[in-house]
N, C-alpha and C positions, 0 to 999 in steps of 0.2 A: 503495499500501500503506499503509494506516495504520501510524504512524510508530510508537505501542506495542508494535507485534507487532516489533520489532528490539528491545524495552528486555531486558535482561539479567534473569538468576534474582537475581541481586543489588535491579533495580531494581523488581522482581516481591514480591522479601520486602519491599521496604520500603512498596511502596503495602497489602500485607495486614497489615501490621502500622499503617498508617494508618487503615485500616480496622475493623481489631479496635478501635484506641483509640478510634477514635469513637463505636462501638458502646457502646462501655462506660460512654465517657462520658455520651452520651445517654441509658442507661439511669440513669446517677445524676441527670442534670436531673431526667428526669422524676421520681423518685423526689423530690428536694426540690418540683418545682411542685404536686405533687401533697400534699405537708407543707404547704407554703404554703396549698393548698386549704382542706387540716382546719383551719388559722390562722382565716382569713375566717371561714369558717360559724362556728366557734367564737366569733369576734366578735359573729357576727349571731344567734348563739343568744342571747347575753349580750345583745345590744341589746334583743332583744326579750322575754327576762323580766327585764331592767327596764323596758321599756314597760308589758309587763302589770301593773303595780303603777300606771300612770298614770292617766290620764284617755283613754281610746281613739284612735280613727285618729289625732289629728291627733301629741298625744302621742308615737305609735309612731314614727312620720316624723320627729319630731325628735332622736327617742332614735338614730335610726339616723345621723341626718345627725351628730348629735354623736359617736358611735363613730367613722364613717370618717374622720370632720376628726382626732381624734383618731391613727387609725395613716395619715392620708397626710400630715400633717406631719412626721410620722417616717420616714415613707419618701418624701418630698418629690415626692410626684403628688398631682395633684387628688383633692378628695376624691370628687366625683363618679366617676371611674375608681374608683376604691375602693368605692363603695358598690355599683355595680354588681359587681365582683369579690365581695362579700360574699355578695348573694344568690345570685349563680352558682354560686360553689362551697356557699352553703347547697344548694342543689336538687343538685348533682354527689354530694353526701357524703350528704344525706340521702334523696333521692329515687333513685340510682344506686351504690351502694355498692359493686357489685361492680366497675362502673368503674374508678370510682374509685382500686380496691384492686389494679388490673390498672394504670392510671396508676403509683400508685406501687411497682410490682413492674418497671417499667419494658417490659412488654408492649405497653403501647399510647403515642400519644404526647398531648398535649394536645389536637391539632388531632383524632384518634381521640374519644376524648371527647367534645368541642364537639357532633362530626356524631353521637354519639348520642344523647347527652341534647336536643340540638333534634330529632330527629325521634320521640323518645319523650316528648317534653314531656306529649300530651294523653292518655296512657296514666294513669288516674286508680287502675284498681286496684292494688293492691301486687303480688301472685300474677302478673297480665299484666307488670307491669313487671319483673320481676324474670325472667320465663323470655324479654320480647323482647331485655333485655341480654345474657341467657347467651348465647343463638342469635346476637346481633350480635358480642360477643365472640368466639365461632370465626371469623367470618370478620374480624375486625378485624386481626389480628395478620398476616396475609398481603396485604393491601390497603390503597392509599395512604388516606388520609382523603378525597380527593376521587371516588374510585369506590366508596368503603365509603358516600355519602353515599346515592347511588341503591338499594344494596340494603338499609340502615339504614330506609330510608324506604318500602322494599316492606313489607320485616318488620311494621313498626311498623303498617303499615294493619289487621294480621290480629289485633291487641290491642287494634283503638283502642274505644272503649265509645261515641265520639261521630261522628258522620259526617262529612264534611269540609265541607261547609257550614256546619257549626254552630263548627267548627274555623276557618274563616273568617273568620266575622263575630269573634270574639273578637282574629284576626290583624289586622285591618284596623284596631283600634283603636290599633296601633304604626304606622302609617305617619307617615312624615316626612322630612324634606329637612334637610341639613346639611354641613356644610363641611368638607374635611380639605386641611391647605398641605403644599405639597409644595416640592422646590427650583427654583432657576432661576426664582421668579416665577411659581411655576404653582401652580394648586390644584384639590381636586376636588369636583365638586359632587356628593351622594350623595342619589337619591330614591327610598326606600323603600315600597312600596304595592302593593296590587293585582295580579297578572301580567298579567290582561290589559290595565289601564291602560298598565301601564310598555311593554310590548312594543307596545300599540294606538301609543304616541307613537314608540318607535324606529320603527315601522314607515313614522310619518309624517313623520319626519325623513328616512329613507331615500327615500320617494318624493319629495318635494321636493329632495333633490340630486342624485337621478338625472336629474330634470325639467331641472333649472341647470345638470349639466353630464355627459351621458349616458355620456361617458368616462372619469369623474373615477376616477384613481386606474390607469389604463391604464400611467402610466409604469413600474410598479413590473414590469410583466409579466404580472402576476396579478390574481388578485378576490379572494385572498387578504384585502384591507385590507375587505373585507364584513364578515369579519367578527371582524377583527384587532384592531378599537375597544374590544371588549368588553374585552380582559385588556391592554390597550397604551393608558393614557390620554396615550402622549405624541403630543399635536399640535400645529399650528402654529396660531400667533393669526392670525386671516383679521378679514376687515371689519366684520362683526357684532361681535367681540373690541372691538374696537377705535373702536365710533363707532357702527355699526349698518350693515345689507346696504346694499347698490348697488341701483338701480333693476335692473340687467340686469348679468349675466355674462359675461365678453369668453366667446367661442366657446374659445380653447384658455386654459381656466380651468387654473393647474397645480395647485391645491385637490384631493388624495385625498377620496374619498369621507366617511372620518370627519370629515377638516376641514371639510370641507360641512355633514356632520351638525353636528357643534359650533357652524359658524359660524350656522347656520339656527336650533338650540337657543338659543342667546343671545341673537339675534336678536327672536326669538318673548315670551322670558322677561324681557327688559328691554325692550319694547315693546310688548309684546300688553296687552290689556285682559281682565279677569277676569269674562268675558262672562254665567258661569256662580253669579256670587255677587257681582256689583255688587251696591250700596245704590242705592234709590233716586235717588236724587240723584247717584248717580256718584262717590262719593268717592273709592274704591277705585282707579277709574281714573286719577283724577289724580294718585296715587303714584310718585313715581318712585323708580331706585335712589338711596340713598348711600353713600359709601366716605369716609374717613377718610384724606388721604395727607399725610405728611409730607416734604418735601424738604429739604432745606440748599439756604441762599441761594446759596452759591459750586456748586453740585453744578448749581442748574437755569440759572446763567450760563453752564452748560460747562465749568467748570472741576472739576479732579480734587477727587477728594471722597468721604464716606459716599455710599452709595446711597438712592436715593430707597424710600420704606416705604410701607406699609399699615398707620396706623398702630397699634401693637401689636403685628401679627399676621406679615408677613412682607415682606421684599422687594420690589419692583417695579421694571421696567424703567424709563430714562431717558426712553425714547420716549412711554410710555405716561405719565407723570408727567408730561412737556412739554403733553403731549394735554390731560389735566386741567385742568392750570393754566391754560393759555389757555382752556378754557371756564369754567372758575371764575366768578361772579360778587362772591364773596370769598373772602377768606383770613383764617385769624387766623396774627398772626404773635407769635413765641415767640420771646424774647430770650432766650439762654442765657449761662452764663459761660463767658466766653472760655478760662478754662483746664479748670475743672473738670466742664462744660457742664451745672452745674445748671439746672433753669427758672429765672428771674428774675420776667417776668411774662410775662401774655398780653394785647397791643389787637389791633386790627380797624380798619378803614376804614370800618367799621357797627357800632359794637360791639353789642348791648348784655350785661347778664350777663358782667363781668368777671373776678369771682372762680370763677362757674361753668366760664367756659370753661380758667382758669388751675388748677383743679385737674385736670379732664379731662385738660388736655395734662401735667400733671405724672406722675396716675394712667395715664393709658392705659388700664389694665386693674382691675380689681377686687382690692384690697389684702390678701385673706386667700392664707395661703400658699397658692401651686402654683396660683390661678383664671385663668386666662386670659380672663374675661368681658369683653368690652371696657367700658371707662368711659362711653362714651355710650350702654349700654344698661344701666348702673346706677343705684342710688341713690347720693344724695350725703349722706353719714350724718354725723352730729354725734357724734363719740366719745365728749366726755361730753354726754350728752345736754342738751339745750336746757331741760327742764323741770327740770333741776338746775342753774342758773346754767351752761350751758354755750355756750360763743361760735362765733355765726354767724361762721369767721374760719378763715382757710389752716392755721395752729395746731391747727383742732380738727375740720375736716372730711376727709375720704377715701369713695372710692367704692366700694361696698360693693356684690354684685351682692344680687337680691332675699334667694337661696338666704341668703347670709352675714349678710346684713342681717336676716334673721330668727335666724340661729343665733346672732350677737352678743347678742339684745335677749331671747330665749327660754333661752339653754343656759346652761350655766357658763363655756363660754367668753369669755375676759374682751381689751380690750385697751386700750391706751395710746399716748399720741401719745408720742415718745421727742424729739421735735421736726427740722428738715431734712427731714420728709416721713417718717420711720422710724415705723412701726407696731409696737409689741412687743405680740403674743399670749401669751396664757397658756390652755393646755390643762386640759382637767376634772382631769389626774391632776398637775399642775404644772410640765410643759415648757414652755417658751418657746421661740417662733419669733419673728427680729427681719424686714418684710417694707419690702425697698426699694424705694423708687421706679423704675422700670425708666430704664436711661438713656436721655435722651432723643438721637433721630435728629438729630447737629448736626454743627457743627464747632467744634474745641478749639485751641487754637496753642500751641505749646511758644517758650520763649526761645532763641533762635540760639545754634549753638555757638560757643564762642571760640575 
């Protein structure tokens, strides 16, 4: 018998009060989120209004970036994130006002609103879009966002002025690959593209996994693992993830089907040749994966110390770090202050470009507030332009991703160096933000207690 059936009237009354309070809080929260969307849409509209007085599309994009950066630094988030939110809010408020109002009244959640907007994004006629939204809203108040998605897409089809083939051609332009870092030295690789290709790739991994271990996943006593990995990203590290799959797999392979699929995917992605896109002289096939790893020397020696780190991104396990250390042809040695941990200098057994290595080790990522673009993928920018006498020195250089490099030179954003790697940014509204170099992944020492 379920223990809840033994609950007292007081227990049920307390549960009822919690449910009612949670409903009230959720209603208020949705109203606040809708208000935030209204302000973001207003900011987007202001940016576009200013841009209309500029010089075309390029100026429009820079204006939008400038406004997004102003908001993002004030909110302590990435300006790329804010710019996406501004555009999404503009679409919601301007093209789907009924949906925005329903969220503001607490009748639906942000999840419902996103589903309705996504399904009706290609309905161009204002009256048809309003009719579509009205019909879906009638259903949305009684269904979860997950259930609503199928219903919304079916209703949207009745109001579409363009065929699925035409809309699919537009959607293909948004295909892409990106990474999300998670806890416990794990990350997710997202691949967004045409359904037939994604499902085809998944099916190929599945067939290969089954060929390697027909009984993979049987230890769970169920075939549920076949579909579970679609929603459960927790998989074990296999042979491919730690350096490539082996030529043969033991008969009693302990890996589940989901784990085999992952190991095969990493094996193919890290070692396969781009047969459909290679150059005539096979330049793409010669490119190998590269990652930058920081390992405190005491940790590498086996002593207790800070975790190894995928530089500027996420911690990694020591076993993987040692494997990479043993296979590396050379390492940058970063000398740090023994007390405060600051970067003092960088050298290497086979130099060159000592200053470039030093700055990228110091900065690790773009030095615009909130930006996480790795320094190795960014420009080394003269804070004070070389054309105006700026020196090519540590005190006048910093890593800026291309987006923020352009923002610095072509918008009212201004930056100065304060010394010790500190950068002070001034926004168009006069607000100032100091960006500090990230603390290096190193060992520091303290005086013993007396």
